C-alpha positions in Angstrom: 38.5 -7.3 1.3 39.5 -4.0 3.0 36.8 -2.2 0.9 34.2 -4.5 2.3 34.6 -3.1 5.8 34.9 0.5 4.8 32.3 2.9 6.1 30.8 3.1 2.6 31.4 -0.6 1.9 28.8 -3.4 1.7 29.2 -4.5 5.3 28.2 -1.1 6.8 25.5 -0.6 4.2 23.9 -3.9 5.3 24.2 -2.9 8.9 22.7 0.5 8.2 19.8 -1.1 6.3 19.1 -3.6 9.1 19.1 -0.8 11.7 16.7 1.2 9.5 14.4 -1.8 9.3 14.5 -2.2 13.1 13.5 1.4 13.5 10.7 1.0 10.9 9.4 -2.1 12.5 9.4 -0.6 16.0 7.7 2.6 14.8 5.0 0.5 13.0 4.3 -1.6 16.1 4.1 1.4 18.5 1.8 3.3 16.1 -0.4 0.3 15.8 -1.0 0.0 19.6 -4.0 2.3 19.6 -5.6 0.0 17.0 -7.4 2.8 15.3 -4.1 4.2 14.0 -3.0 0.9 12.5 -4.1 1.9 9.0 -2.0 5.1 9.0 0.9 3.2 10.5 0.8 0.5 7.8 0.6 3.2 5.1 3.6 4.9 6.5 5.5 1.7 6.7 5.0 1.0 3.0 5.8 4.6 2.2 9.2 4.3 3.9 9.7 0.8 2.3 9.3 2.1 -1.2 11.5 5.1 -0.4 14.2 2.6 0.6 13.8 0.7 -2.6 14.2 3.9 -4.7 17.4 4.6 -2.8 16.1 7.8 -1.1 18.3 7.8 1.9 17.1 9.7 5.0 15.8 9.5 8.5 13.3 6.6 8.7 11.4 8.4 11.5 11.1 11.6 9.4 9.6 9.8 6.4 7.4 7.6 8.6 5.7 10.4 10.5 5.5 12.6 7.3 3.4 9.9 5.6 1.6 9.1 8.9 0.4 12.7 9.2 -0.5 13.3 5.5 -2.4 10.0 5.1 -3.9 9.8 8.6 -7.5 10.7 7.7 -7.9 8.5 4.6 -5.9 5.6 6.0 -7.9 5.5 9.2 -11.2 5.5 7.3 -9.9 2.7 5.1 -8.6 0.8 8.1 -11.9 1.1 10.0 -13.8 -0.1 6.9 -11.5 -3.1 6.5 -11.7 -3.8 10.2 -15.5 -4.0 10.2 -15.6 -6.1 7.0 -12.9 -8.4 8.4 -14.8 -8.9 11.6 -18.0 -9.8 9.6 -16.0 -12.2 7.4 -14.4 -13.8 10.5 -17.8 -14.2 12.2 -19.2 -15.8 9.0 -16.3 -18.3 8.9 -16.8 -19.1 12.6 -20.5 -19.7 12.1 -19.9 -21.8 9.0 -17.4 -24.1 10.8 -18.7 -24.4 14.3 -22.5 -23.5 14.3 -25.0 -25.8 12.7 -27.7 -23.8 10.9 -30.7 -25.6 9.5 -33.5 -24.0 7.4 -36.5 -26.1 6.5 -34.4 -29.3 7.1 -31.6 -28.0 4.9 -28.1 -27.7 6.3 -27.2 -24.1 5.4 -23.6 -24.5 6.4 -23.0 -26.2 3.0 -24.0 -23.0 1.3 -22.6 -20.5 3.8 -19.1 -22.1 4.0 -18.0 -21.6 0.4 -19.5 -18.1 0.3 -17.6 -17.2 3.5 -14.4 -18.6 2.2 -14.8 -16.7 -1.1 -15.4 -13.5 0.9 -12.3 -14.1 2.9 -10.2 -14.6 -0.2 -11.5 -11.4 -1.8 -10.9 -9.5 1.5 -7.3 -10.7 1.7 -6.6 -9.8 -1.9 -7.8 -6.2 -1.4 -6.0 -5.9 1.9 -2.7 -6.7 0.1 -2.9 -3.6 -2.0 -5.1 -1.0 -0.3 -2.5 0.5 2.0 0.5 0.4 -0.4 -1.8 2.2 -2.9 -2.7 4.8 -0.3 0.9 5.4 0.4 1.8 5.9 -3.3 -1.2 7.5 -5.0 -3.6 10.4 -4.5 -7.1 9.1 -4.8 -10.6 9.1 -3.3 -11.2 6.2 -0.9 -13.7 4.5 -3.2 -11.1 4.5 -6.0 -8.4 3.2 -3.7 -10.6 0.2 -2.9 -11.5 -0.3 -6.6 -7.9 -0.1 -7.7 -6.9 -2.5 -5.0 -9.4 -5.0 -6.2 -8.4 -4.6 -9.9 -4.7 -4.8 -9.2 -5.1 -7.9 -7.0 -6.7 -9.6 -10.0 -4.5 -8.3 -12.7 -1.4 -9.2 -10.8 -2.7 -12.4 -9.3 0.6 -14.2 -9.0 2.0 -11.4 -6.9 -1.2 -11.3 -4.8 -0.8 -15.0 -4.0 2.8 -14.4 -3.1 1.9 -11.6 -0.8 -0.7 -13.6 1.0 1.5 -16.7 1.2 4.4 -14.7 2.6 2.4 -13.3 5.4 0.8 -16.7 6.1 4.2 -18.4 6.2 5.6 -15.8 8.6 2.6 -16.2 10.9 3.0 -20.0 10.8 6.7 -19.7 11.8 6.0 -17.3 14.7 3.3 -19.7 16.0 5.3 -22.9 15.6 8.7 -21.5 16.6 8.3 -19.4 19.8 11.9 -18.2 19.7 11.2 -16.3 16.4 8.6 -14.1 18.1 11.2 -11.6 19.4 12.8 -11.4 15.9 9.4 -10.6 14.5 8.7 -7.9 17.1 12.2 -6.4 16.4 12.5 -6.5 12.7 10.2 -9.1 11.1 7.3 -7.0 9.7 9.4 -4.1 8.7 11.7 -6.5 6.8 8.7 -8.1 5.1 7.3 -4.7 4.1 10.7 -3.8 2.7 10.8 -7.0 0.6 7.3 -6.5 -0.6 8.1 -2.9 -1.5 10.3 -4.1 -4.3 7.3 -5.8 -5.9 4.9 -3.0 -5.2 7.4 -0.5 -6.8 7.6 -2.7 -9.9 3.8 -3.0 -10.1 3.0 0.7 -9.6 5.7 1.8 -12.0 3.7 0.2 -14.8 0.8 2.6 -14.3 2.9 5.7 -13.5 4.7 5.2 -16.9 1.4 4.5 -18.6 -0.1 7.8 -17.2 3.0 9.8 -18.3 2.7 8.4 -21.9 -1.0 9.4 -22.0 -0.1 12.9 -20.8 2.6 13.3 -23.4 0.1 12.2 -26.1 -2.4 14.8 -24.9 0.3 17.5 -25.0 1.3 16.6 -28.6 -2.3 16.5 -29.7 -2.9 20.0 -28.3 0.2 21.4 -30.0 -0.8 19.9 -33.4 -4.4 21.0 -32.9 -5.6 17.5 -33.7 -9.0 16.7 -32.3 -8.5 14.1 -29.6 -10.5 13.1 -26.5 -8.8 14.3 -23.3 -7.4 11.5 -21.3 -7.7 12.5 -17.7 -5.9 10.9 -14.8 -9.2 9.6 -13.5 -9.8 7.5 -16.6 -6.6 5.5 -16.6 -7.2 1.9 -16.0 -6.8 0.5 -13.4 -5.7 3.6 -11.6 -8.5 6.1 -11.9 -6.3 8.9 -10.5 -2.7 9.6 -11.1 0.5 9.2 -9.0 1.5 11.8 -6.5 3.9 13.3 -9.0 1.2 13.6 -11.6 -1.4 14.9 -9.1 1.2 17.6 -8.1 1.7 18.6 -11.7 -2.0 18.8 -12.4 -2.4 21.1 -9.4 0.4 23.3 -10.6 -1.0 23.6 -14.1 -4.5 24.4 -12.7 -3.1 27.2 -10.6 -1.0 28.6 -13.4 2.2 27.9 -11.6 4.3 26.6 -14.5 7.9 26.1 -13.8 7.3 26.1 -10.0 7.5 22.9 -7.9 5.1 22.2 -5.1 6.7 21.7 -1.7 7.1 18.0 -1.0 4.1 17.0 1.2 2.1 20.2 0.6 -1.6 19.7 0.5 -3.8 20.6 -2.5 -6.9 22.8 -2.2 -9.1 19.7 -1.9 -7.2 18.3 1.0 -5.5 15.5 -0.9 -1.8 15.1 -0.5 0.7 15.7 -3.3 3.8 13.9 -1.9 5.8 12.0 -4.5 5.8 8.8 -2.6 
């Protein structure tokens, strides 16, 4: 029992984790206030969450702003695209439910409503993966969207769980007013941390798959056996590799064998090479 209350015991580890989540949640909320920075803030939140899952202890604010700076450009573009599409989907849903549209005597709402609902579902599915992917993988924006769509389908049970979890939290905050301060203090940071366990599990499948493909290429080259090169861009459903792999490719291309790129250093093409 005495060990439970030691500074390195479970009690203080739990308190430390709660304090980290409070800091993470507050940083996310503050950095979302300008609206336009919400994408970079969300990317940074999942970056820190997956760091916590891996057991990489450190200052939450340091990790958060590290990812915020490195992913700001791409995350902001992704966020603005999602914001515009989300506004269009919301408008379509509003029109479908509350505005009667007739064309040649035909009530168009009967056609528009299922199309709008389908668009909303697809939008939410992509939204569940696009920022976690941005925080973990180096990729072009179009591939990040493509991978988000593919992963949302391939891991559909997880996708449903992600959407249901957020919907349930929103329902609680709306129905129970007293929970709103809890949500503002720690709620979304805690939810991102919980989701990070699942994202880490999902992403590890493709990082492992990529590593195996690279090992096969290396063995084929050593044995001089003709074999088609398997580039990181061709791995399904992640066209480009993890940040670790991208960093190694950059080192190989520059002839820097045996030297590690600084964590968070940018490659020549402007893409980040942090190991997520």
